[in-house]
C-alpha positions in Angstrom: -12.2 23.9 10.4 -8.9 22.5 9.3 -7.2 21.5 6.1 -7.6 17.9 5.1 -6.7 15.4 2.3 -9.4 13.5 0.4 -10.0 12.0 -3.1 -10.2 14.3 -6.0 -13.6 13.0 -7.1 -15.9 10.0 -6.7 -14.9 7.1 -8.9 -14.2 3.4 -9.2 -11.4 1.0 -10.2 -11.7 -2.7 -11.2 -9.3 -5.6 -11.5 -9.3 -9.4 -11.5 -7.3 -11.4 -9.0 -7.3 -15.2 -9.4 -10.6 -15.1 -11.3 -12.3 -13.0 -8.6 -13.5 -9.6 -9.8 -12.8 -6.7 -7.4 -14.3 -3.2 -7.8 -13.4 -0.4 -5.5 -16.0 2.4 -5.4 -14.9 5.6 -3.7 -16.8 8.7 -2.9 -16.3 12.0 -1.0 -18.7 11.9 2.0 -18.9 14.7 4.5 -20.8 13.0 7.2 -21.6 9.5 8.6 -25.1 9.7 7.0 -23.6 10.5 3.6 -21.2 7.5 4.0 -24.0 5.2 4.9 -26.1 6.4 2.0 -23.3 5.8 -0.5 -22.7 2.3 1.0 -26.3 1.4 0.5 -26.3 2.8 -3.0 -23.4 0.5 -4.0 -24.9 -2.5 -2.2 -28.1 -2.0 -4.2 -26.1 -1.4 -7.4 -23.9 -4.5 -6.8 -26.6 -6.7 -5.2 -25.5 -9.8 -7.0 -21.9 -9.6 -5.7 -20.5 -12.1 -3.3 -19.4 -9.3 -0.9 -19.5 -5.5 -0.6 -16.9 -4.7 2.0 -16.7 -1.1 3.4 -14.7 1.4 5.3 -15.1 5.2 5.8 -13.4 8.1 7.6 -15.4 11.2 8.1 -14.7 14.3 10.2 -17.7 15.8 11.9 -17.4 17.0 15.5 -14.9 14.2 15.9 -13.3 11.8 13.5 -15.5 8.8 12.8 -14.1 5.5 11.3 -16.2 2.4 10.5 -15.6 -0.8 8.5 -17.3 -4.0 7.6 -16.0 -7.4 6.3 -19.5 -8.2 4.9 -19.1 -11.9 5.4 -15.4 -12.2 4.5 -13.2 -13.7 7.3 -12.8 -11.2 10.1 -10.0 -8.7 9.5 -9.4 -9.6 5.8 -11.5 -6.9 4.1 -12.9 -3.9 6.1 -9.7 -3.4 8.1 -7.3 -3.5 5.1 -9.5 -1.0 3.2 -9.6 1.3 6.2 -5.8 0.9 6.7 -5.3 2.2 3.1 -7.5 5.2 3.8 -5.5 5.9 7.0 -2.1 5.4 5.3 -3.1 8.0 2.7 -4.2 10.4 5.6 -7.6 10.8 4.0 -10.7 12.4 5.5 -14.3 12.5 4.4 -14.0 9.5 2.1 -16.0 6.2 1.8 -14.8 3.0 0.1 -16.9 0.0 -0.9 -14.9 -2.8 -2.4 -17.1 -5.3 -4.3 -16.0 -8.9 -4.9 -17.5 -11.3 -7.4 -16.1 -14.7 -6.4 -14.4 -16.5 -9.2 -14.0 -19.9 -7.7 -10.5 -19.8 -6.3 -10.0 -19.2 -2.6 -7.4 -16.6 -1.8 -6.8 -17.3 1.8 -6.6 -14.7 4.6 -3.3 -13.2 3.3 -4.5 -13.1 -0.3 -7.8 -11.4 0.7 -5.9 -8.7 2.7 -3.7 -8.0 -0.3 -6.6 -8.0 -2.7 -8.7 -5.6 -0.8 -5.8 -3.4 0.1 -4.3 -3.2 -3.4 -7.7 -2.6 -5.1 -8.4 0.3 -2.7 -4.9 1.7 -3.2 -5.1 1.4 -7.0 -8.4 3.2 -7.0 -7.0 6.1 -5.0 -4.0 6.3 -7.3 -6.3 6.3 -10.4 -8.7 8.9 -9.0 -6.1 11.2 -7.5 -5.9 13.3 -4.3 -6.7 16.8 -3.3 -6.2 18.9 -0.2 -9.2 20.8 1.0 -7.7 24.0 2.2 -9.4 26.8 4.1 -8.7 29.9 2.0 -9.7 33.5 2.3 -11.4 35.1 -0.7 -10.6 38.5 -2.1 -12.1 40.6 -4.9 -9.2 42.2 -6.8 -9.4 45.3 -9.0 -6.5 45.4 -11.5 -5.7 48.2 -14.0 -5.8 47.0 -17.6 -2.2 47.9 -18.2 -1.1 45.6 -15.3 -3.4 42.7 -16.1 -1.1 40.6 -18.3 1.7 41.0 -15.9 -0.5 40.1 -12.9 -1.9 37.0 -14.8 1.7 35.7 -15.3 2.4 36.5 -11.6 -0.7 34.5 -10.5 0.2 31.6 -12.7 3.7 31.4 -11.2 2.3 31.6 -7.7 -0.4 29.0 -8.5 -3.2 31.6 -7.8 -6.4 30.9 -9.7 -8.2 33.9 -11.1 -12.0 33.3 -10.9 -15.0 35.2 -12.2 -13.1 37.7 -14.3 -15.0 40.8 -15.2 -13.6 43.3 -17.7 -15.1 46.7 -17.2 -13.4 50.0 -16.2 -10.7 47.8 -14.8 -10.3 44.0 -14.4 -12.1 42.5 -11.4 -11.6 38.9 -10.4 -11.8 36.7 -7.3 -8.8 34.9 -5.8 -8.5 32.6 -2.8 -5.4 32.5 -0.7 -4.2 30.1 2.0 -4.6 31.6 5.5 -1.0 31.0 6.3 0.3 32.7 3.1 -2.2 35.5 2.5 -0.4 38.3 4.3 2.9 37.6 2.6 1.3 37.3 -0.8 -0.8 40.5 -0.5 2.3 42.4 0.6 4.3 41.0 -2.3 1.5 41.9 -4.8 1.4 45.4 -3.4 5.2 45.8 -3.7 5.4 44.3 -7.2 2.5 46.3 -8.6 3.1 49.6 -6.7 -0.1 49.4 -4.7 -2.2 49.8 -7.9 -4.1 46.6 -7.3 -6.8 46.8 -4.6 -8.1 44.0 -2.4 -11.6 43.6 -0.9 -12.0 40.7 1.5 -14.9 38.3 0.7 -15.7 34.8 2.0 -13.7 32.1 3.6 -14.1 28.8 1.7 -12.7 25.3 1.4 -10.9 25.0 -1.9 -9.6 21.8 -3.4 -5.9 21.9 -4.4 -4.5 18.9 -6.3 -1.8 16.8 -4.6 0.9 15.2 -6.6 2.5 12.3 -4.6 
């Protein structure tokens, strides 16, 4: 397992270019089968479109990249879409850019710019996250320290999950593998060893990226 960048959620973006309507559909896909299923879904949904051009990057045992011009001149659609995914260093994402022809030919350069820009605009609109491998911990926090710890967690961008207020405050946190030891030691120092940690599961957690 490794950290990777992907889109924040599935979504779409639409714009008109010289009377042609372009719609970029993006989805998180964790396997080649999921990518193919999403592509077929959009092709069925946009069955009256002139073209449904595609590209995907998924990380299974190896990185898999595929693209299709779907009838557009070779190299003018699938490759530009894939290039945008690669330039953003994205994994586990599939893009289908639908075109409804508006009567004006764009030429090879125009098509490349149209498919590239529509994909790039969709990514910008949807936003990016980094899927990070994080170690989970169940924390037990004395009531008299909870407000202080909540402020500490906010400053350190630690999310407190599943809070339970009983004899003390229990909550789950997830810490980056590369930062967990330093953070735990810092918490112990700042809170005089009064907060206890119980290791739980390792999970992929999505962290927003602000480019």
